C-alpha positions as CSV (number, residue, x, y, z in Angstrom):
1,X,0.0,0.0,0.0
2,X,2.9,2.3,0.8
3,X,4.3,1.7,-2.6
4,X,1.0,2.6,-4.2
5,X,0.8,5.9,-2.3
6,X,4.4,6.8,-3.2
7,X,3.7,5.8,-6.8
8,X,0.5,8.0,-6.8
9,X,2.5,10.9,-5.4
10,X,5.2,10.4,-8.0
11,X,2.6,10.3,-10.8
12,X,0.8,13.3,-9.3
13,X,4.1,15.2,-9.1
14,X,5.0,14.3,-12.6
15,X,1.5,15.4,-13.8
16,X,1.9,18.7,-11.9
17,X,5.4,19.2,-13.3
18,X,4.4,18.5,-16.9
19,X,1.2,20.7,-16.6
20,X,3.2,23.4,-14.9
21,X,5.8,23.2,-17.7
22,X,3.1,23.4,-20.3
23,X,1.5,26.4,-18.5
24,X,4.9,28.1,-18.3
25,X,5.5,27.4,-22.0
26,X,2.1,28.9,-22.9
27,X,2.8,32.0,-20.8
28,X,6.2,32.4,-22.5
29,X,4.5,32.2,-26.0
30,X,1.9,34.8,-24.9
31,X,4.6,37.1,-23.6
32,X,6.6,36.8,-26.8
33,X,3.5,37.6,-28.9
34,X,2.7,40.6,-26.6
35,X,6.3,41.9,-27.0
36,X,6.0,41.6,-30.8
37,X,2.7,43.5,-30.8
38,X,4.1,46.2,-28.6
39,X,7.1,46.5,-30.9
40,X,4.8,46.9,-33.9
41,X,2.8,49.6,-32.1
42,X,5.9,51.4,-31.2
43,X,7.2,51.3,-34.7
44,X,3.9,52.6,-36.0
45,X,4.0,55.5,-33.5
46,X,7.5,56.4,-34.6
47,X,6.5,56.4,-38.2
48,X,3.5,58.6,-37.5
49,X,5.7,60.9,-35.4
50,X,8.2,61.2,-38.3
51,X,5.3,62.0,-40.7
52,X,4.0,64.7,-38.4
53,X,7.5,66.2,-38.1
54,X,7.9,66.4,-41.8
55,X,4.6,68.3,-42.3
56,X,4.5,72.1,-42.5
57,X,2.7,73.7,-39.6
58,X,0.1,76.4,-40.2
59,X,2.4,79.0,-38.7
60,X,5.1,78.0,-41.2
61,X,2.6,78.0,-44.1
62,X,1.5,81.5,-43.3
63,X,5.1,82.6,-43.1
64,X,5.6,81.3,-46.6
65,X,2.4,83.1,-47.7
66,X,3.5,86.3,-46.1
67,X,6.7,86.2,-48.1
68,X,4.8,86.0,-51.4
69,X,2.1,88.6,-50.5
70,X,1.3,90.9,-53.3
71,X,-0.2,94.3,-53.1
72,X,-4.0,94.5,-53.6
73,X,-5.0,96.5,-56.7
74,X,-7.1,99.6,-56.1
75,X,-10.7,99.3,-57.3
76,X,-12.1,102.0,-59.4
77,X,-13.9,103.8,-56.6
78,X,-15.8,106.0,-59.0
79,X,-17.5,103.1,-60.7
80,X,-21.0,102.8,-59.2
81,X,-22.3,99.9,-61.3
82,X,-24.8,100.0,-64.2
83,X,-28.5,100.3,-64.3
84,X,-29.7,97.2,-66.1
85,X,-31.9,98.0,-69.1
86,X,-32.5,94.7,-70.9
87,X,-31.8,91.0,-71.0
88,X,-30.7,89.3,-74.1
89,X,-30.2,85.5,-74.3
90,X,-30.2,84.6,-78.0
91,X,-29.8,80.9,-77.4
92,X,-33.3,80.7,-75.9
93,X,-34.8,83.6,-77.7
94,X,-35.0,86.0,-74.8
95,X,-35.0,89.7,-75.5
96,X,-36.8,91.9,-73.0
97,X,-36.5,95.1,-71.1
98,X,-35.9,95.2,-67.3
99,X,-38.1,97.0,-64.9
100,X,-36.9,98.2,-61.4
101,X,-38.8,96.7,-58.5
102,X,-38.5,96.9,-54.7
103,X,-40.1,95.2,-51.7
104,X,-43.8,94.5,-51.2
105,X,-45.5,95.2,-47.9
106,X,-44.9,91.6,-47.0
107,X,-41.1,92.1,-47.3
108,X,-40.8,90.0,-50.5
109,X,-39.3,91.2,-53.7
110,X,-41.9,92.4,-56.1
111,X,-42.3,90.3,-59.3
112,X,-42.2,91.6,-62.8
113,X,-45.5,93.2,-64.0
114,X,-45.9,90.8,-67.0
115,X,-45.2,87.2,-67.7
116,X,-42.6,88.0,-70.2
117,X,-40.9,90.8,-68.2
118,X,-37.8,90.7,-66.1
119,X,-37.4,92.6,-62.8
120,X,-34.3,93.9,-61.2
121,X,-34.3,94.3,-57.4
122,X,-33.3,98.0,-57.3
123,X,-32.6,98.3,-53.5
124,X,-29.9,95.6,-54.0
125,X,-26.5,95.8,-55.7
126,X,-26.2,97.2,-59.2
127,X,-24.5,94.9,-61.8
128,X,-20.8,95.4,-61.8
129,X,-20.3,96.3,-58.1
130,X,-19.7,94.2,-55.1
131,X,-22.8,92.3,-54.0
132,X,-25.5,90.2,-55.7
133,X,-27.6,91.8,-58.4
134,X,-30.9,90.0,-58.5
135,X,-33.0,89.6,-61.7
136,X,-36.3,87.8,-61.6
137,X,-38.7,86.5,-64.3
138,X,-41.4,83.9,-64.6
139,X,-40.9,80.4,-66.0
140,X,-44.5,79.9,-66.8
141,X,-48.0,81.2,-66.1
142,X,-51.6,80.0,-66.1
143,X,-51.7,80.6,-69.9
144,X,-48.4,78.9,-70.8
145,X,-44.6,79.4,-71.0
146,X,-43.1,82.7,-69.8
147,X,-39.8,84.6,-70.3
148,X,-37.5,82.1,-68.6
149,X,-39.3,78.9,-69.7
150,X,-36.3,77.8,-71.8
151,X,-33.5,78.5,-69.3
152,X,-33.3,74.7,-68.7
153,X,-32.2,74.3,-72.4
154,X,-29.1,76.5,-71.9
155,X,-25.8,74.5,-72.2
156,X,-22.5,75.5,-70.7
157,X,-19.8,76.1,-73.3
């Protein structure tokens, strides 16, 4: 019986030793993989850091722009724009005069007085000066096509 117990202890010790060795080996493999992953991450960080160092900062970019700054040309301060008188778009057979309009009581821009008329928003900018010059015309009406009906047919050159 004593031999059986000793033999059982020996077998148990051997099993523990082998399983401990296998566990240790597994831990070593995991540690090696972790080390490789950390090395790859570190290399990636270094590459990103080098990329960032090679980029031009905004401050440096503006310094370059300042070196190449040119003088702004003076605008013709006497030019006050033009009063639009007519619209001519031969490609879609538009040839009409322009009427000056303002705001309605509702605060909206007034529309042209006829279906084939074009209105210019007179309180706004004149064509040729800074700002938006607004022209308005109808596309259609209750009776059919209006002045800007064929705008959709214009093609860019």
